[in-house]
Structures are given as structure tokens and as C-alpha cells.
N, C-alpha and C positions, 0 to 999 in steps of 0.2 A: 494394575500397575501401568496405567496407560500413559504416564509421562516419561517412561523409559525411552520412548522414541526421541524425545528432545535432548536426552543426554547422549544418545548413541550416534546421532547423525554427524558426520564430519563437517567442519566449518564450511568448506567449499561446496558442500551440497545444499546448504541452507542459504548461504549468503552469496553475493555476487562477486566471487573472486575472479581475477583476470583469466586464470587458466581455464575457466568454464566458458569463456567467450571465444568461440572459434567459428570459422566460416562453415556454411552448410556443406555437407558432403555431396558427392556426385549424385547419389540417389535422390537427395532432396532437390538438387538443381534440375534433374531430369523430370522428376514429378512436378516440380513447379512449372516448368516450361510446357508440360503436357496436360495442364489442367483442362478440365472439360467444360470450358465456356469460351464463347467467342466475343462477348461484349466487353469492351474496355472503356467504361464510363468513368466520369469523375465520381468521387465518393459521395457527392451530394445529389446523385440521381437527377440530373438536370432535365430529364423529360419523363413524364408520367410513369412511375414504376408500378406495375401491377403486382398482384400477389402470385402470379404464375411462375413456374420454375424458370421459364425463358427470360425473366426479368432480373434474375440474380446477377450481381455485378461484382467487380473488383473495386476495392477502395484505394484511393491514392493516399500515400503517406502525408501527414500534416506538416512535417518539418518544424522549424522554429517559428514561433508566433511573432506578431508585430510589436510587442511591448519590450522595452528594456526591463531588466529585472534587478531588484535589490533584495537584501535579506537582513535579518537580525545578525548580530555579531557572533562569530564562532572561532575567533582567533585564540590559539593556545598560548598560554604564558610562556615567555622565552625559556624559563628554567625547565619547562616540561616538553618543549618542542622537539627535542632530539632523543626522546626516550625509546624510540624504535617501535615497530609494528606490534610486536607481541605485548609489550607493556601498554601501548595505546589501546589495543583491543581489550585488554583487561579493564581499563578505565571505562571504555565505551559500553561494555556489557555489565559493568558493576561487579567484577570478580574480585573477591577479597585476596589479600596477600596470604602467603603461607602461614603467617603468624596470626591470621584472622582479622587484620586491619581492613576496614572497608575502603573501597575506592569509589569515589563519586566523580562523575564526569564534570560536574559543575566546578569542582575544586581546581581543575587544571585550566580553566578559561581565563584569559587575560583580562577581559572586561565583562564579568558576569552581570553587571548592571545593564549592559547593552545587549546581553543575550536574552533568551526567553526561558526562564527557569521557574517551574511551577512546584510549589510545595504541596504534594498530594497527600492529604490526610486519609489514611486507611482506617475504616471503621473497625472497632474491636469485635469482629465476628470471626472467631477462630474456625468455625465450620466452613467459611468461604475463603478467608484470606490467610489462614494458617499462620506461619511465622511473620507475615507482614502485618498482622492485626495490630492496630494501635500505633503504627509507625507513621512518620511523615517523610515521604520520599522526595528528594530534590530531582525532578525530572526535567531534562534539557530537551527543548524543541527548537528547531530553527524554522523561521517563517520567511518564505520567499513571496514576493508580491510584485505586481506591475508597477514599475517606477516611472516617475516623470523626469528622470535624469538619465543621461547616457551611462551605461554600466560597464563600459569596456576599459576604463582607465584604472580601476582599483580592484583587481581580482586577488583572491586569497586562496592558496592551495593548502588544504588541511594536511598536516604532516602524518599521513597514513597511506601506505601503498603508493607513494609518489603522486598523490592526488589523481589516482586512476579513475575516480568516479566523478570528476568535474570540479571546477573552481567556484568558490563563492563570489558572486558578482556584486560589487558596491555594497559592502556591509555597513550597517549603521555603527557609528562610533558612540562613545559615551556622551550622553546629553543630546544626541540627535534624535529627531522624530521622523517617521516614514513620510516620504514625499510620493504620494500616489500619482499614477498617470493622469487620472481624473479625480481630483479631491472630492468631488460631489457625487461620485458613483459608488455604488455598493457592488462588491465582487463576490461571486460564489467562492465558498471555502472548501478545500479538499484536504483531508488528512491522509498521510501516507503511513502505513503500518508495516514495519519490517518483520522478517522471519525470526525464528529462534536462533540464538547464538549470533545475532546480527545487531545492527544499529543504524541510525539515520544517515551516517556518512556514505553508505552505499547508494543513497538516493539524492545526492546533491544535484547532479545533472538532470535527473528525472524531475525533481521539484522545480528547477529553474525553467525547464522546457514547458512544464505545465503553466507556470506563472506567466511565461511569455505569451500565452494564449488568453490571458485575462482572468486568472484565478489567483486567489490567495491560497498558499499551500503551506500546511503545517506538518513538519516531519518530526515525529516523536522518536526519541531514543529511550526505550522503555527500561533499559537496565535490568533485564530479567534476572540476572544473577545476584542482584542486590539482596534478595531474600531467598535465594535458592539454597536448599539443603542437599549436600552430597548424598548420593544413593537414596534419595527420597523421591517419591512420585511427583512432588511439587505441583500437585493439582491446583494449588492456590493461584498459580500464574494464569490459569484460564479465567478466573474471576477478577484478577488484578488488572489485566490488560484493558477491558472495557471501562473499568473504574478510572484508570489513569487517563484514557482518552476523553472521557466525559469531563474530568477535572481540567484538562488542558483547554477543552472547548469553553468551559465556564470562564476560565481566565482570559481567553481571547475576547469573548463577547462583552465582558465587563471592563475591558481596558479602554483607555482613551486613545491609545495608539491604533488599535485595529478594530475595536468594536464598531465604531461608526462607519467603517468601510466594508463590513461583512454583510452580505445578503443572507439574513438569518433564515430565509425560506428555502435556501438552496445550498445545502451543506452535504458533501459527499465524503466517502472514505474509500481508499484503494489499498489493498493488502496483499502480500505474497506469503504463501505457506502458513506459518502460524499467524502472520499478519492477515491472511485471508480469513482464518478462523476468527481473528479479532474483529474484522469488518462485519462478518455475519453475526457475531455475538452482540455487538453494540447496536446493530441494525434491528435486533429483536430476537435473535436465536436464543432459546432457553438452554443454557449450558447444563449438560447432564439432565436436561428436562426440568431444571430448577427455575421456577418462575421468579426467584429472588435475585437472579443474576442481573447485573446492571445493563440496561438498554437506554438509548437516547433517541427519542422520537424526533429530535431536531435533525437527525441524519436522514436525508431524503433519497440517496442513491449510493450503491455500493459496487465496487469492483473486487472480485475475489479470484486472484490468480493462484493456481495450484493450492487451493485452500485445504488445510488439514481439517477434515471432518470425521476422522476416525481411521481405523485400519484393523488388520488382523495381526495379533501379537501372540505368538505361540499358536495355540488352537482356538483362541478366543477372539471374537469380533468385538471391537470397542467402537461406540458411536459417541461423537463429541457433544451432540445435542439430544441426548436421551435415546431410548429405544428406536432404532431405525432412523435416527435423526428427525423424529417427529417434531422436536422442539423448534425446527426451522419454520414451521407453519405460521409462527407469529410474525414473520417478516413479510410485510405487504408493500415494501418500497421496491423500485426497480433494481435488479441485480444482474450483472454480467459475470459469468464464471469462465475461466480459461484454465486448461490443463494440458500437460504433455502426455502423449499417448504411451510413452515409455517411462513415465514417472515411477520411480521405485520407492518414493517416500509418501506422496499423497496420491493414492491409487484412484484411477478413474472409476473403478467398480464401486467406490464409495461416493465419489464426487457426483457422478451422473444421477444416481437415485436421490442424492441430497438436493440437487437442483429441482427435482420434481416435487419436493416438499414445500417449496416457497409459495407464498400466497399472492405475490405481486408479479408485475412484468418480469420476464426472465429471458436471458440470452446465454447461449453456451458456445464457446469456441474451442476447438481442439488444435493443439500445436503438434503437428505431425512429427513423429520420431524423436520428440524431446523428452529428456530425462528431467529430474528436478533441477539440475544445474543447467538452466536454459542456455542455449547458444545466443550470441549477440543478436543475430537476425530475429530470433523469437522474442527477445526483449523489445526490439523495435516493433514487432507485430503487437505485442501486449500494449505498448504505449499508444499505438495508433487506434486500437480498439477502445482503449480507455478514453482518449480524447473524443472520439466519435460518440461514445456513450455519455460522457459528461456534457458534451455540447447538446445532446438530445434532452437530458434530464436535469441538468443544472442551469443551462442557458435557455432551454425550451425552444431550441431551433427546430422548426418543422422539417426543414430539408435534412437535417442530421437524423431526426427520428425516422424519416422515410428511408434514408440510406442504411441505418442500423437494421431496419426491418428486412432490407433486400440485399445487403452486402454479404457475399459468400466468403470473401477472403480479402486480405490486404496485399497490395502490390509490394514488391521488394521483400526484404527479410527472408524468412524461411517459409515452408509450407504451413498454411493455417486454413481451417475450414470452419465456418459457422454451421452448427448442427440445427437445422431449421425444425427438426422434429421436436426439439426441446424449447423452441421459441414460444413464449407465452406473452402476448401483447397487452392484455388487459388484466392479468391476474386471474386467480381462481374465482368462481362465482361466490 
């Protein structure tokens, strides 16, 4: 009964609700000021970093990147714009009405032809996809990208929580095509995968910040509840997530809009919680040890923040990737894992051994005193580690790779520490 965890977690524990974003307490600030290192170097290790402990450094926050940003259209039709947060959340997660009528996110968009909607065909494999077998799911993804136009004049606030998660910048209108900052350049692609009972609107600012650093960013709203059955284990969602991600990637690479601008050799994914599970699954992890679970070898780097890899439910230990998470040994691409030391949902006692199962380069960062509902400063830390990691492995920047190897923590934010004992630079033999 291992999907009970996804039914039981309150919304604000899985998603990024404003009430979870608070300043670090006094204890964190004192610990932060008393960290045991004297070097204050730039994140890019500007002079020869050795592998001795004396060379461990603090990384500088990246801030906003140099590019203007634009995105596909996400405007809600006027007749739906005032429905309120509860009803909007139901559409975003795909929750049916009390009478059983399905809600599809795509149905409330004003310009669906200017949005990115993928019809995901689910194979008729009941053992994997359960109630979703044979269905075609309309999955909404918004794409943010480095733009050749100024993006400060036409911002759109999605009507949910007062646009607390950022505004869309310079959305494409019907009939418009993307104008990239450099039309002849191919950019690395990053997928963002949200947690359970969540959606892509939580990652608007996150995606735009990544795009400002020269990435195409695809934020999928999976609509987990489209096929969820009440009081069921809903294990099919495990298998459905990577299938959806692969289908969206296929749609992007085959499109005239984005395909010619994507660097097909440098595609990453970043996920939080159940999204972290999704990242590990599509990167190669065998779900429940099942070698038939969807993977995509086009993914070349993965960020897994507070990833769900199993837990203790009642008296039973459940592992997401087969016994002792041994199915993770199929992952041979670079992975960085981050976790809160006080996380009550995705426990470090499962995450840390799971990271040891990976076969490729690995990095682990602990977010001190953080629960599953991260404080704002720890989201900032996550974002900075993510940017450093992707700069190293999607842009292949040598200075970033050296910095990742030697950076102990990020300046600002809350307290965070890279666990060098878990660092694997070249993967297992």
C-alpha cells in the first residue's frame, strides 16, 4: 500500500505554499555565521582548487541571468479566470467534480493553440498503467526560453494565489513563433518535475530564472489526479510520470518551434519530492525493480531534491526502485541529490543509501534543519546548486565542474552542506 503516502500528505507539505516560506530562525543564522571555513572565494574557484579539505569553498548565488525570457502561452480564458484557488487547483491537478466529470487544464486556457499541449497516448498495459491504460491524456507544459526581445513589457499573472510564484514574461500569442536570443544556437533543455498534489504553476519564477541563464525549460503539469482512484494505491502513477515526460520530450524535439533550438546531447531534469522520484525513474531507475519501466537515455543529468525513494509505512519498509533501491544502479548519468535533515516525508535514511546505488557521478547536499516544506532560503540554495550542476554537466563548463567538486555550501539562503563522503566524480567502476 505504498501510494498511501501521496494521499495523506497535506498540500502545503508537498507543494510550495507561501506559508512554508519563512526566514531562517536564529539557530540557522548563528550556525550560518559560524561555519568552519575561512575561504570566501567565488563559486568558480578562480585559483587552483586542490582536493584537500583546506580548498573547500563557499559558492556565490547566481542571481538572474543575462537573457530576456519568453514563454508559451498560459493565459486563462476570461470565463474561468475568477474561479478561485480551490477550483483552479482542481483543474491543475486534474481532480474530477463530485459528479465524476473530469477537469482538464487545457480546457480553461484562452489560447490552447499557443500553449504546449501534448496528447500522451498511454499503452494498454494494465499491469503498469492501471486505470490510465489506453487513454490519451492532454498534458499541459509551459516552455520558457532565452528570448531575443525585451520581456518586461508584457507580464501575465496566472490567477492562482495572487501570482505568488512569479509572472509569465512575454508569452507567445496565437500564430507567433519563438524569437530566440541567438536563432542559430542550440540550448540545453531542462525539464522541471513537480511533486505530488502539485503542478507547474509553482515553478514559474524557477523556470524563468533558469531560462535567463541560457536554457530552454519545460515545466510539465502532470495532472496526477486525472487517473487517480480514491482509496486506491495508485501505483500506476509511478509508471505514468516517466512515460509522460518522454512523450513531452518527443513532442519538443519533433517540433519546428523548439526542435531546431534544442541541444539534443544536453538534456536535464530537475524534480522535487515525487518529481525527484520522476527524475530518477526516467534517468534509468527501475521502478519496483521492473526493467519495463520507461527510461529515456536522452536525459544526461538529473537534480533530485527531497526525492521520494521509499519509506517506512507501518512496520514495513517500502523501496521505490526494488529491494534496497537496487534498481537505481541503472543510472549512470550525473545526479545531485538534496534533502532536508528534518524532512518528515522523504527521509534521509532512505535517500542517502539510495544515492550510493547510483552508477554515475554523484553529489549530495543536506539542507540543515529543513522539513519537506522548505523555507525560502533553502529553495534559493537548491536553485544555486542546480544552476552550478547544470552549468557543469549541460554546458560542460570546466570551472563550474571544479567548483561543484570543491564547493561546501552556498552563500546566503539557509545552512547547507555538501557531503563530500558521498561525492563520486567518475561513477562506479
